[in-house]
PyMOL Python script that loads the backbone (N, CA, C, O; Angstrom):
from pymol import cmd

cmd.read_pdbstr("""\
ATOM      1  N   UNK A   1      58.079  72.591 115.323  1.00  0.00           N
ATOM      2  CA  UNK A   1      59.374  71.817 114.800  1.00  0.00           C
ATOM      3  C   UNK A   1      59.699  70.550 115.872  1.00  0.00           C
ATOM      4  O   UNK A   1      60.788  70.043 116.142  1.00  0.00           O
ATOM      5  N   UNK A   2      59.280  70.450 116.030  1.00  0.00           N
ATOM      6  CA  UNK A   2      59.609  69.396 117.963  1.00  0.00           C
ATOM      7  C   UNK A   2      58.329  68.177 118.247  1.00  0.00           C
ATOM      8  O   UNK A   2      57.885  67.929 119.368  1.00  0.00           O
ATOM      9  N   UNK A   3      57.881  67.516 116.988  1.00  0.00           N
ATOM     10  CA  UNK A   3      55.922  67.232 117.458  1.00  0.00           C
ATOM     11  C   UNK A   3      56.524  66.639 119.527  1.00  0.00           C
ATOM     12  O   UNK A   3      55.937  66.863 120.586  1.00  0.00           O
ATOM     13  N   UNK A   4      57.681  65.985 119.298  1.00  0.00           N
ATOM     14  CA  UNK A   4      58.004  64.872 120.148  1.00  0.00           C
ATOM     15  C   UNK A   4      58.118  65.449 121.609  1.00  0.00           C
ATOM     16  O   UNK A   4      57.987  64.761 122.622  1.00  0.00           O
ATOM     17  N   UNK A   5      58.444  67.142 121.583  1.00  0.00           N
ATOM     18  CA  UNK A   5      58.056  67.752 122.852  1.00  0.00           C
ATOM     19  C   UNK A   5      56.413  68.025 123.270  1.00  0.00           C
ATOM     20  O   UNK A   5      55.925  67.971 124.399  1.00  0.00           O
ATOM     21  N   UNK A   6      55.806  68.301 122.120  1.00  0.00           N
ATOM     22  CA  UNK A   6      54.170  68.652 122.739  1.00  0.00           C
ATOM     23  C   UNK A   6      53.767  66.985 123.436  1.00  0.00           C
ATOM     24  O   UNK A   6      53.077  66.904 124.452  1.00  0.00           O
ATOM     25  N   UNK A   7      54.407  65.517 122.593  1.00  0.00           N
ATOM     26  CA  UNK A   7      54.643  64.587 123.413  1.00  0.00           C
ATOM     27  C   UNK A   7      54.894  64.283 124.509  1.00  0.00           C
ATOM     28  O   UNK A   7      54.267  63.408 125.106  1.00  0.00           O
ATOM     29  N   UNK A   8      55.813  64.904 124.984  1.00  0.00           N
ATOM     30  CA  UNK A   8      56.533  64.559 126.151  1.00  0.00           C
ATOM     31  C   UNK A   8      56.378  65.296 127.121  1.00  0.00           C
ATOM     32  O   UNK A   8      56.636  65.047 128.299  1.00  0.00           O
ATOM     33  N   UNK A   9      55.858  66.435 126.573  1.00  0.00           N
ATOM     34  CA  UNK A   9      54.512  67.095 127.922  1.00  0.00           C
ATOM     35  C   UNK A   9      53.845  66.936 128.193  1.00  0.00           C
ATOM     36  O   UNK A   9      53.604  67.347 129.328  1.00  0.00           O
ATOM     37  N   UNK A  10      52.916  66.250 127.543  1.00  0.00           N
ATOM     38  CA  UNK A  10      51.439  65.227 127.563  1.00  0.00           C
ATOM     39  C   UNK A  10      51.617  64.442 128.456  1.00  0.00           C
ATOM     40  O   UNK A  10      50.967  64.461 129.501  1.00  0.00           O
ATOM     41  N   UNK A  11      52.723  63.447 128.134  1.00  0.00           N
ATOM     42  CA  UNK A  11      52.617  61.719 128.651  1.00  0.00           C
ATOM     43  C   UNK A  11      53.690  62.572 129.815  1.00  0.00           C
ATOM     44  O   UNK A  11      54.556  61.836 130.288  1.00  0.00           O
ATOM     45  N   UNK A  12      53.710  64.109 130.334  1.00  0.00           N
ATOM     46  CA  UNK A  12      54.623  63.610 131.841  1.00  0.00           C
ATOM     47  C   UNK A  12      56.643  63.491 131.658  1.00  0.00           C
ATOM     48  O   UNK A  12      57.575  63.190 132.405  1.00  0.00           O
ATOM     49  N   UNK A  13      56.532  63.790 130.675  1.00  0.00           N
ATOM     50  CA  UNK A  13      57.888  63.343 130.922  1.00  0.00           C
ATOM     51  C   UNK A  13      58.933  64.342 130.585  1.00  0.00           C
ATOM     52  O   UNK A  13      60.043  64.003 130.175  1.00  0.00           O
ATOM     53  N   UNK A  14      58.622  65.408 130.736  1.00  0.00           N
ATOM     54  CA  UNK A  14      59.258  66.483 130.619  1.00  0.00           C
ATOM     55  C   UNK A  14      60.117  66.973 133.125  1.00  0.00           C
ATOM     56  O   UNK A  14      59.681  67.060 134.273  1.00  0.00           O
ATOM     57  N   UNK A  15      61.082  67.052 132.538  1.00  0.00           N
ATOM     58  CA  UNK A  15      61.636  67.190 134.173  1.00  0.00           C
ATOM     59  C   UNK A  15      61.259  68.534 134.286  1.00  0.00           C
ATOM     60  O   UNK A  15      61.851  68.768 135.340  1.00  0.00           O
ATOM     61  N   UNK A  16      60.708  69.616 133.987  1.00  0.00           N
ATOM     62  CA  UNK A  16      60.247  70.939 134.051  1.00  0.00           C
ATOM     63  C   UNK A  16      59.204  70.612 133.950  1.00  0.00           C
ATOM     64  O   UNK A  16      58.712  69.532 133.620  1.00  0.00           O
ATOM     65  N   UNK A  17      58.614  71.935 134.351  1.00  0.00           N
ATOM     66  CA  UNK A  17      57.112  72.590 135.006  1.00  0.00           C
ATOM     67  C   UNK A  17      56.473  73.535 133.131  1.00  0.00           C
ATOM     68  O   UNK A  17      55.797  74.558 133.026  1.00  0.00           O
ATOM     69  N   UNK A  18      56.789  73.048 132.511  1.00  0.00           N
ATOM     70  CA  UNK A  18      56.407  73.662 131.292  1.00  0.00           C
ATOM     71  C   UNK A  18      55.014  73.449 130.796  1.00  0.00           C
ATOM     72  O   UNK A  18      54.593  72.310 130.997  1.00  0.00           O
ATOM     73  N   UNK A  19      54.690  73.776 130.557  1.00  0.00           N
ATOM     74  CA  UNK A  19      52.678  74.588 129.484  1.00  0.00           C
ATOM     75  C   UNK A  19      52.889  74.208 128.800  1.00  0.00           C
ATOM     76  O   UNK A  19      53.864  73.457 128.826  1.00  0.00           O
ATOM     77  N   UNK A  20      52.300  74.365 127.843  1.00  0.00           N
ATOM     78  CA  UNK A  20      52.031  73.999 125.754  1.00  0.00           C
ATOM     79  C   UNK A  20      51.390  75.918 125.610  1.00  0.00           C
ATOM     80  O   UNK A  20      51.643  76.947 124.984  1.00  0.00           O
ATOM     81  N   UNK A  21      50.975  75.687 126.081  1.00  0.00           N
ATOM     82  CA  UNK A  21      51.025  77.501 125.600  1.00  0.00           C
ATOM     83  C   UNK A  21      51.074  78.879 127.169  1.00  0.00           C
ATOM     84  O   UNK A  21      50.487  79.063 128.235  1.00  0.00           O
ATOM     85  N   UNK A  22      52.355  79.629 126.209  1.00  0.00           N
ATOM     86  CA  UNK A  22      52.640  80.929 127.473  1.00  0.00           C
ATOM     87  C   UNK A  22      54.195  81.618 127.343  1.00  0.00           C
ATOM     88  O   UNK A  22      54.944  81.866 126.398  1.00  0.00           O
ATOM     89  N   UNK A  23      54.261  81.792 128.852  1.00  0.00           N
ATOM     90  CA  UNK A  23      55.755  82.696 129.147  1.00  0.00           C
ATOM     91  C   UNK A  23      56.298  81.599 127.826  1.00  0.00           C
ATOM     92  O   UNK A  23      55.710  80.644 127.317  1.00  0.00           O
ATOM     93  N   UNK A  24      57.547  82.140 127.562  1.00  0.00           N
ATOM     94  CA  UNK A  24      58.458  81.186 126.766  1.00  0.00           C
ATOM     95  C   UNK A  24      58.574  80.824 127.423  1.00  0.00           C
ATOM     96  O   UNK A  24      58.010  79.776 127.737  1.00  0.00           O
ATOM     97  N   UNK A  25      59.885  81.798 128.513  1.00  0.00           N
ATOM     98  CA  UNK A  25      60.783  80.490 129.502  1.00  0.00           C
ATOM     99  C   UNK A  25      60.098  79.296 130.382  1.00  0.00           C
ATOM    100  O   UNK A  25      60.601  78.499 131.174  1.00  0.00           O
ATOM    101  N   UNK A  26      58.717  79.488 129.922  1.00  0.00           N
ATOM    102  CA  UNK A  26      58.056  78.238 130.433  1.00  0.00           C
ATOM    103  C   UNK A  26      57.007  77.719 129.816  1.00  0.00           C
ATOM    104  O   UNK A  26      56.127  77.213 130.512  1.00  0.00           O
ATOM    105  N   UNK A  27      56.893  77.734 128.557  1.00  0.00           N
ATOM    106  CA  UNK A  27      55.910  76.819 127.804  1.00  0.00           C
ATOM    107  C   UNK A  27      56.529  75.973 126.002  1.00  0.00           C
ATOM    108  O   UNK A  27      56.624  76.518 124.902  1.00  0.00           O
ATOM    109  N   UNK A  28      56.665  75.313 126.186  1.00  0.00           N
ATOM    110  CA  UNK A  28      56.510  74.630 124.602  1.00  0.00           C
ATOM    111  C   UNK A  28      55.767  75.754 123.211  1.00  0.00           C
ATOM    112  O   UNK A  28      55.947  75.569 122.007  1.00  0.00           O
ATOM    113  N   UNK A  29      55.115  76.644 123.705  1.00  0.00           N
ATOM    114  CA  UNK A  29      54.407  77.811 122.529  1.00  0.00           C
ATOM    115  C   UNK A  29      53.666  78.654 123.280  1.00  0.00           C
ATOM    116  O   UNK A  29      52.882  78.505 124.217  1.00  0.00           O
ATOM    117  N   UNK A  30      54.155  79.729 122.563  1.00  0.00           N
ATOM    118  CA  UNK A  30      54.086  81.054 123.189  1.00  0.00           C
ATOM    119  C   UNK A  30      52.615  81.795 122.046  1.00  0.00           C
ATOM    120  O   UNK A  30      52.546  82.968 122.413  1.00  0.00           O
ATOM    121  N   UNK A  31      52.130  81.693 121.540  1.00  0.00           N
ATOM    122  CA  UNK A  31      50.551  81.528 121.097  1.00  0.00           C
ATOM    123  C   UNK A  31      50.355  80.242 120.302  1.00  0.00           C
ATOM    124  O   UNK A  31      50.872  79.131 120.419  1.00  0.00           O
ATOM    125  N   UNK A  32      49.474  80.719 119.480  1.00  0.00           N
ATOM    126  CA  UNK A  32      48.626  79.300 119.239  1.00  0.00           C
ATOM    127  C   UNK A  32      48.981  79.235 117.743  1.00  0.00           C
ATOM    128  O   UNK A  32      48.637  78.194 117.183  1.00  0.00           O
ATOM    129  N   UNK A  33      49.755  80.378 116.819  1.00  0.00           N
ATOM    130  CA  UNK A  33      50.417  80.678 115.399  1.00  0.00           C
ATOM    131  C   UNK A  33      52.213  79.108 116.261  1.00  0.00           C
ATOM    132  O   UNK A  33      52.900  78.505 115.437  1.00  0.00           O
ATOM    133  N   UNK A  34      52.264  79.065 116.600  1.00  0.00           N
ATOM    134  CA  UNK A  34      53.183  78.486 117.512  1.00  0.00           C
ATOM    135  C   UNK A  34      55.175  78.137 117.264  1.00  0.00           C
ATOM    136  O   UNK A  34      56.065  77.338 116.969  1.00  0.00           O
ATOM    137  N   UNK A  35      54.631  80.060 117.856  1.00  0.00           N
ATOM    138  CA  UNK A  35      56.258  80.087 118.005  1.00  0.00           C
ATOM    139  C   UNK A  35      56.607  79.147 119.078  1.00  0.00           C
ATOM    140  O   UNK A  35      55.859  78.422 119.735  1.00  0.00           O
ATOM    141  N   UNK A  36      58.019  79.307 119.141  1.00  0.00           N
ATOM    142  CA  UNK A  36      58.598  77.784 119.678  1.00  0.00           C
ATOM    143  C   UNK A  36      58.551  79.191 121.123  1.00  0.00           C
ATOM    144  O   UNK A  36      58.469  80.419 121.109  1.00  0.00           O
ATOM    145  N   UNK A  37      58.690  77.764 122.585  1.00  0.00           N
ATOM    146  CA  UNK A  37      58.997  78.524 124.094  1.00  0.00           C
ATOM    147  C   UNK A  37      60.504  78.119 123.483  1.00  0.00           C
ATOM    148  O   UNK A  37      60.851  77.715 122.374  1.00  0.00           O
ATOM    149  N   UNK A  38      61.495  78.515 125.146  1.00  0.00           N
ATOM    150  CA  UNK A  38      62.744  78.031 124.626  1.00  0.00           C
ATOM    151  C   UNK A  38      63.528  76.798 124.689  1.00  0.00           C
ATOM    152  O   UNK A  38      64.571  76.455 124.133  1.00  0.00           O
ATOM    153  N   UNK A  39      62.583  76.109 125.687  1.00  0.00           N
ATOM    154  CA  UNK A  39      62.599  74.548 126.237  1.00  0.00           C
ATOM    155  C   UNK A  39      63.037  74.039 123.998  1.00  0.00           C
ATOM    156  O   UNK A  39      64.076  73.569 123.536  1.00  0.00           O
ATOM    157  N   UNK A  40      61.730  74.430 123.255  1.00  0.00           N
ATOM    158  CA  UNK A  40      62.532  74.460 121.446  1.00  0.00           C
ATOM    159  C   UNK A  40      63.215  74.765 120.798  1.00  0.00           C
ATOM    160  O   UNK A  40      63.812  74.244 119.855  1.00  0.00           O
ATOM    161  N   UNK A  41      63.200  75.948 121.380  1.00  0.00           N
ATOM    162  CA  UNK A  41      64.178  77.109 120.543  1.00  0.00           C
ATOM    163  C   UNK A  41      66.165  76.007 121.558  1.00  0.00           C
ATOM    164  O   UNK A  41      67.236  75.891 120.962  1.00  0.00           O
ATOM    165  N   UNK A  42      66.040  75.773 122.219  1.00  0.00           N
ATOM    166  CA  UNK A  42      67.238  75.068 122.930  1.00  0.00           C
ATOM    167  C   UNK A  42      67.322  74.026 122.424  1.00  0.00           C
ATOM    168  O   UNK A  42      68.074  74.060 121.450  1.00  0.00           O
ATOM    169  N   UNK A  43      66.760  72.775 122.685  1.00  0.00           N
ATOM    170  CA  UNK A  43      66.605  71.141 121.794  1.00  0.00           C
ATOM    171  C   UNK A  43      66.521  71.958 120.060  1.00  0.00           C
ATOM    172  O   UNK A  43      67.149  71.452 119.130  1.00  0.00           O
ATOM    173  N   UNK A  44      65.962  72.796 119.930  1.00  0.00           N
ATOM    174  CA  UNK A  44      66.572  72.886 118.342  1.00  0.00           C
ATOM    175  C   UNK A  44      67.906  73.137 118.224  1.00  0.00           C
ATOM    176  O   UNK A  44      68.544  72.120 117.949  1.00  0.00           O
ATOM    177  N   UNK A  45      68.530  74.092 118.331  1.00  0.00           N
ATOM    178  CA  UNK A  45      69.645  74.769 118.124  1.00  0.00           C
ATOM    179  C   UNK A  45      70.353  73.392 118.970  1.00  0.00           C
ATOM    180  O   UNK A  45      71.553  73.381 118.696  1.00  0.00           O
ATOM    181  N   UNK A  46      70.008  72.300 119.855  1.00  0.00           N
ATOM    182  CA  UNK A  46      70.923  71.692 119.086  1.00  0.00           C
ATOM    183  C   UNK A  46      70.806  70.211 118.214  1.00  0.00           C
ATOM    184  O   UNK A  46      71.700  69.375 118.082  1.00  0.00           O
ATOM    185  N   UNK A  47      69.657  70.174 117.763  1.00  0.00           N
ATOM    186  CA  UNK A  47      69.464  69.739 116.764  1.00  0.00           C
ATOM    187  C   UNK A  47      70.569  69.965 114.804  1.00  0.00           C
ATOM    188  O   UNK A  47      70.843  69.287 113.814  1.00  0.00           O
ATOM    189  N   UNK A  48      70.846  71.752 115.500  1.00  0.00           N
ATOM    190  CA  UNK A  48      70.869  71.871 113.893  1.00  0.00           C
ATOM    191  C   UNK A  48      72.953  71.756 114.560  1.00  0.00           C
ATOM    192  O   UNK A  48      73.662  71.643 113.560  1.00  0.00           O
ATOM    193  N   UNK A  49      73.523  71.767 115.446  1.00  0.00           N
ATOM    194  CA  UNK A  49      74.742  71.480 115.942  1.00  0.00           C
ATOM    195  C   UNK A  49      74.988  70.755 115.725  1.00  0.00           C
ATOM    196  O   UNK A  49      75.957  70.961 114.994  1.00  0.00           O
ATOM    197  N   UNK A  50      74.686  68.815 115.879  1.00  0.00           N
ATOM    198  CA  UNK A  50      74.433  67.664 115.611  1.00  0.00           C
ATOM    199  C   UNK A  50      74.283  67.963 114.253  1.00  0.00           C
ATOM    200  O   UNK A  50      75.266  68.543 113.792  1.00  0.00           O
ATOM    201  N   UNK A  51      73.423  67.767 113.504  1.00  0.00           N
ATOM    202  CA  UNK A  51      73.253  67.566 112.344  1.00  0.00           C
ATOM    203  C   UNK A  51      74.219  69.052 111.217  1.00  0.00           C
ATOM    204  O   UNK A  51      75.079  69.025 110.338  1.00  0.00           O
ATOM    205  N   UNK A  52      73.637  69.864 111.740  1.00  0.00           N
ATOM    206  CA  UNK A  52      75.133  70.960 110.967  1.00  0.00           C
ATOM    207  C   UNK A  52      76.644  70.467 110.388  1.00  0.00           C
ATOM    208  O   UNK A  52      77.249  70.124 109.373  1.00  0.00           O
ATOM    209  N   UNK A  53      76.811  70.778 112.285  1.00  0.00           N
ATOM    210  CA  UNK A  53      78.352  70.923 112.782  1.00  0.00           C
ATOM    211  C   UNK A  53      78.803  69.521 113.096  1.00  0.00           C
ATOM    212  O   UNK A  53      79.859  69.286 113.684  1.00  0.00           O
ATOM    213  N   UNK A  54      77.528  68.129 112.465  1.00  0.00           N
ATOM    214  CA  UNK A  54      78.677  66.530 114.015  1.00  0.00           C
ATOM    215  C   UNK A  54      79.005  66.852 115.409  1.00  0.00           C
ATOM    216  O   UNK A  54      79.633  66.079 116.133  1.00  0.00           O
ATOM    217  N   UNK A  55      78.524  68.136 115.819  1.00  0.00           N
ATOM    218  CA  UNK A  55      78.608  67.732 117.249  1.00  0.00           C
ATOM    219  C   UNK A  55      78.956  66.747 118.770  1.00  0.00           C
ATOM    220  O   UNK A  55      78.756  67.530 119.699  1.00  0.00           O
ATOM    221  N   UNK A  56      79.176  66.043 119.062  1.00  0.00           N
ATOM    222  CA  UNK A  56      78.488  64.871 119.342  1.00  0.00           C
ATOM    223  C   UNK A  56      77.523  65.747 120.217  1.00  0.00           C
ATOM    224  O   UNK A  56      77.829  66.914 120.459  1.00  0.00           O
ATOM    225  N   UNK A  57      76.675  65.344 120.565  1.00  0.00           N
ATOM    226  CA  UNK A  57      76.010  66.015 122.206  1.00  0.00           C
ATOM    227  C   UNK A  57      75.910  65.338 123.089  1.00  0.00           C
ATOM    228  O   UNK A  57      75.290  65.908 123.987  1.00  0.00           O
ATOM    229  N   UNK A  58      76.363  63.839 123.472  1.00  0.00           N
ATOM    230  CA  UNK A  58      76.802  63.290 124.605  1.00  0.00           C
ATOM    231  C   UNK A  58      78.277  63.541 124.939  1.00  0.00           C
ATOM    232  O   UNK A  58      78.729  64.066 125.957  1.00  0.00           O
ATOM    233  N   UNK A  59      78.581  63.319 124.449  1.00  0.00           N
ATOM    234  CA  UNK A  59      80.470  64.690 124.347  1.00  0.00           C
ATOM    235  C   UNK A  59      80.077  66.498 125.360  1.00  0.00           C
ATOM    236  O   UNK A  59      80.720  67.017 126.272  1.00  0.00           O
ATOM    237  N   UNK A  60      78.711  67.004 124.613  1.00  0.00           N
ATOM    238  CA  UNK A  60      79.113  68.225 124.466  1.00  0.00           C
ATOM    239  C   UNK A  60      78.020  68.814 125.766  1.00  0.00           C
ATOM    240  O   UNK A  60      76.806  68.933 125.930  1.00  0.00           O
ATOM    241  N   UNK A  61      79.225  69.068 126.496  1.00  0.00           N
ATOM    242  CA  UNK A  61      79.101  70.236 128.088  1.00  0.00           C
ATOM    243  C   UNK A  61      78.521  71.171 127.877  1.00  0.00           C
ATOM    244  O   UNK A  61      79.300  72.119 127.777  1.00  0.00           O
ATOM    245  N   UNK A  62      76.634  71.693 127.631  1.00  0.00           N
ATOM    246  CA  UNK A  62      76.969  72.904 127.522  1.00  0.00           C
ATOM    247  C   UNK A  62      75.034  72.549 128.325  1.00  0.00           C
ATOM    248  O   UNK A  62      74.490  71.459 128.145  1.00  0.00           O
ATOM    249  N   UNK A  63      74.288  73.794 129.200  1.00  0.00           N
ATOM    250  CA  UNK A  63      74.204  74.431 129.904  1.00  0.00           C
ATOM    251  C   UNK A  63      72.365  74.937 128.892  1.00  0.00           C
ATOM    252  O   UNK A  63      72.026  75.764 128.045  1.00  0.00           O
ATOM    253  N   UNK A  64      71.839  74.061 129.520  1.00  0.00           N
ATOM    254  CA  UNK A  64      70.219  74.230 128.513  1.00  0.00           C
ATOM    255  C   UNK A  64      69.624  75.688 129.468  1.00  0.00           C
ATOM    256  O   UNK A  64      69.210  76.731 128.963  1.00  0.00           O
ATOM    257  N   UNK A  65      69.768  75.286 131.418  1.00  0.00           N
ATOM    258  CA  UNK A  65      68.456  76.072 132.483  1.00  0.00           C
ATOM    259  C   UNK A  65      67.409  75.090 132.734  1.00  0.00           C
ATOM    260  O   UNK A  65      66.524  75.351 133.549  1.00  0.00           O
ATOM    261  N   UNK A  66      67.439  73.688 131.937  1.00  0.00           N
ATOM    262  CA  UNK A  66      66.507  72.802 132.247  1.00  0.00           C
ATOM    263  C   UNK A  66      67.174  71.627 132.426  1.00  0.00           C
ATOM    264  O   UNK A  66      68.202  71.125 131.970  1.00  0.00           O
ATOM    265  N   UNK A  67      65.858  71.141 133.637  1.00  0.00           N
ATOM    266  CA  UNK A  67      65.966  69.976 134.088  1.00  0.00           C
ATOM    267  C   UNK A  67      66.218  68.682 132.673  1.00  0.00           C
ATOM    268  O   UNK A  67      67.224  67.994 132.503  1.00  0.00           O
ATOM    269  N   UNK A  68      65.447  68.688 132.166  1.00  0.00           N
ATOM    270  CA  UNK A  68      64.961  67.820 130.871  1.00  0.00           C
ATOM    271  C   UNK A  68      66.548  67.620 130.300  1.00  0.00           C
ATOM    272  O   UNK A  68      67.280  68.609 130.313  1.00  0.00           O
ATOM    273  N   UNK A  69      67.061  66.339 129.807  1.00  0.00           N
ATOM    274  CA  UNK A  69      68.221  65.682 128.921  1.00  0.00           C
ATOM    275  C   UNK A  69      67.679  66.593 127.896  1.00  0.00           C
ATOM    276  O   UNK A  69      66.635  66.155 127.413  1.00  0.00           O
ATOM    277  N   UNK A  70      68.297  68.404 127.127  1.00  0.00           N
ATOM    278  CA  UNK A  70      67.661  68.057 125.816  1.00  0.00           C
ATOM    279  C   UNK A  70      68.930  67.292 124.798  1.00  0.00           C
ATOM    280  O   UNK A  70      68.945  66.598 123.782  1.00  0.00           O
ATOM    281  N   UNK A  71      69.845  67.828 125.657  1.00  0.00           N
ATOM    282  CA  UNK A  71      70.797  66.456 124.652  1.00  0.00           C
ATOM    283  C   UNK A  71      70.679  65.469 124.234  1.00  0.00           C
ATOM    284  O   UNK A  71      71.168  65.155 123.149  1.00  0.00           O
ATOM    285  N   UNK A  72      69.917  64.594 125.053  1.00  0.00           N
ATOM    286  CA  UNK A  72      69.488  63.267 125.129  1.00  0.00           C
ATOM    287  C   UNK A  72      68.586  63.382 124.449  1.00  0.00           C
ATOM    288  O   UNK A  72      68.721  63.127 123.252  1.00  0.00           O
ATOM    289  N   UNK A  73      67.464  63.764 124.913  1.00  0.00           N
ATOM    290  CA  UNK A  73      66.517  64.143 123.431  1.00  0.00           C
ATOM    291  C   UNK A  73      66.433  64.701 121.557  1.00  0.00           C
ATOM    292  O   UNK A  73      65.602  64.546 120.662  1.00  0.00           O
ATOM    293  N   UNK A  74      67.632  65.310 121.649  1.00  0.00           N
ATOM    294  CA  UNK A  74      68.101  65.721 120.703  1.00  0.00           C
ATOM    295  C   UNK A  74      68.795  64.768 119.873  1.00  0.00           C
ATOM    296  O   UNK A  74      68.899  64.991 118.666  1.00  0.00           O
ATOM    297  N   UNK A  75      69.118  64.074 120.222  1.00  0.00           N
ATOM    298  CA  UNK A  75      70.656  62.098 120.648  1.00  0.00           C
ATOM    299  C   UNK A  75      69.182  61.991 119.647  1.00  0.00           C
ATOM    300  O   UNK A  75      69.304  62.080 118.425  1.00  0.00           O
ATOM    301  N   UNK A  76      67.994  61.820 120.193  1.00  0.00           N
ATOM    302  CA  UNK A  76      67.603  60.581 119.906  1.00  0.00           C
ATOM    303  C   UNK A  76      66.419  60.778 118.456  1.00  0.00           C
ATOM    304  O   UNK A  76      66.047  59.965 117.610  1.00  0.00           O
ATOM    305  N   UNK A  77      65.967  62.788 118.762  1.00  0.00           N
ATOM    306  CA  UNK A  77      65.854  63.278 117.392  1.00  0.00           C
ATOM    307  C   UNK A  77      67.039  62.666 116.354  1.00  0.00           C
ATOM    308  O   UNK A  77      66.724  61.772 115.569  1.00  0.00           O
ATOM    309  N   UNK A  78      67.534  62.856 116.367  1.00  0.00           N
ATOM    310  CA  UNK A  78      68.737  62.477 115.235  1.00  0.00           C
ATOM    311  C   UNK A  78      68.936  61.055 114.957  1.00  0.00           C
ATOM    312  O   UNK A  78      68.680  60.602 113.842  1.00  0.00           O
ATOM    313  N   UNK A  79      69.491  60.144 116.151  1.00  0.00           N
ATOM    314  CA  UNK A  79      69.417  58.408 115.865  1.00  0.00           C
ATOM    315  C   UNK A  79      68.315  57.901 115.028  1.00  0.00           C
ATOM    316  O   UNK A  79      68.544  56.988 114.235  1.00  0.00           O
ATOM    317  N   UNK A  80      66.470  58.705 115.197  1.00  0.00           N
ATOM    318  CA  UNK A  80      65.674  58.033 114.225  1.00  0.00           C
ATOM    319  C   UNK A  80      64.784  58.553 113.510  1.00  0.00           C
ATOM    320  O   UNK A  80      63.592  58.360 113.273  1.00  0.00           O
ATOM    321  N   UNK A  81      66.395  59.965 112.897  1.00  0.00           N
ATOM    322  CA  UNK A  81      65.417  60.767 112.269  1.00  0.00           C
ATOM    323  C   UNK A  81      66.913  60.069 110.294  1.00  0.00           C
ATOM    324  O   UNK A  81      68.076  60.020 109.893  1.00  0.00           O
ATOM    325  N   UNK A  82      64.863  59.637 109.812  1.00  0.00           N
ATOM    326  CA  UNK A  82      65.565  58.936 107.711  1.00  0.00           C
ATOM    327  C   UNK A  82      66.625  59.173 107.653  1.00  0.00           C
ATOM    328  O   UNK A  82      66.445  60.390 107.619  1.00  0.00           O
ATOM    329  N   UNK A  83      67.572  59.086 107.612  1.00  0.00           N
ATOM    330  CA  UNK A  83      68.974  59.183 106.797  1.00  0.00           C
ATOM    331  C   UNK A  83      69.522  58.863 105.161  1.00  0.00           C
ATOM    332  O   UNK A  83      70.538  58.401 104.642  1.00  0.00           O
ATOM    333  N   UNK A  84      68.093  59.450 104.668  1.00  0.00           N
ATOM    334  CA  UNK A  84      67.667  59.984 104.059  1.00  0.00           C
ATOM    335  C   UNK A  84      67.744  60.835 103.454  1.00  0.00           C
ATOM    336  O   UNK A  84      67.847  60.823 102.228  1.00  0.00           O
ATOM    337  N   UNK A  85      67.711  61.883 104.231  1.00  0.00           N
ATOM    338  CA  UNK A  85      67.688  63.506 104.859  1.00  0.00           C
ATOM    339  C   UNK A  85      68.745  64.241 105.339  1.00  0.00           C
ATOM    340  O   UNK A  85      68.899  65.407 104.977  1.00  0.00           O
ATOM    341  N   UNK A  86      69.956  63.363 106.590  1.00  0.00           N
ATOM    342  CA  UNK A  86      70.685  63.854 106.692  1.00  0.00           C
ATOM    343  C   UNK A  86      72.074  63.643 105.860  1.00  0.00           C
ATOM    344  O   UNK A  86      72.645  62.692 105.326  1.00  0.00           O
ATOM    345  N   UNK A  87      72.384  65.475 106.091  1.00  0.00           N
ATOM    346  CA  UNK A  87      73.883  65.819 105.283  1.00  0.00           C
ATOM    347  C   UNK A  87      74.822  64.640 105.570  1.00  0.00           C
ATOM    348  O   UNK A  87      75.963  64.633 105.108  1.00  0.00           O
TER     349      UNK A  87
END
""", "prot")
cmd.dss("prot")
cmd.show_as("cartoon", "prot")
cmd.util.cbc("prot")
cmd.orient("prot")
């Protein structure tokens, strides 16, 4: 779902100790099929809030349990998303 997250993890840009595969709470993916860990699920939820409900993520005070600023990552994804595919 979020190709940015694996790349950021590979580049050590996430502020959390996140592995590529493993437990849902501490991994990008829980298995080789690509089931998402919590960090991707949380970011995806923020994307939905922004894209469907037009929530301003920079003004959203929502605690995600992660040190990484998931609101900022979701905002960057939305800002870089092709405008032809935005609601």
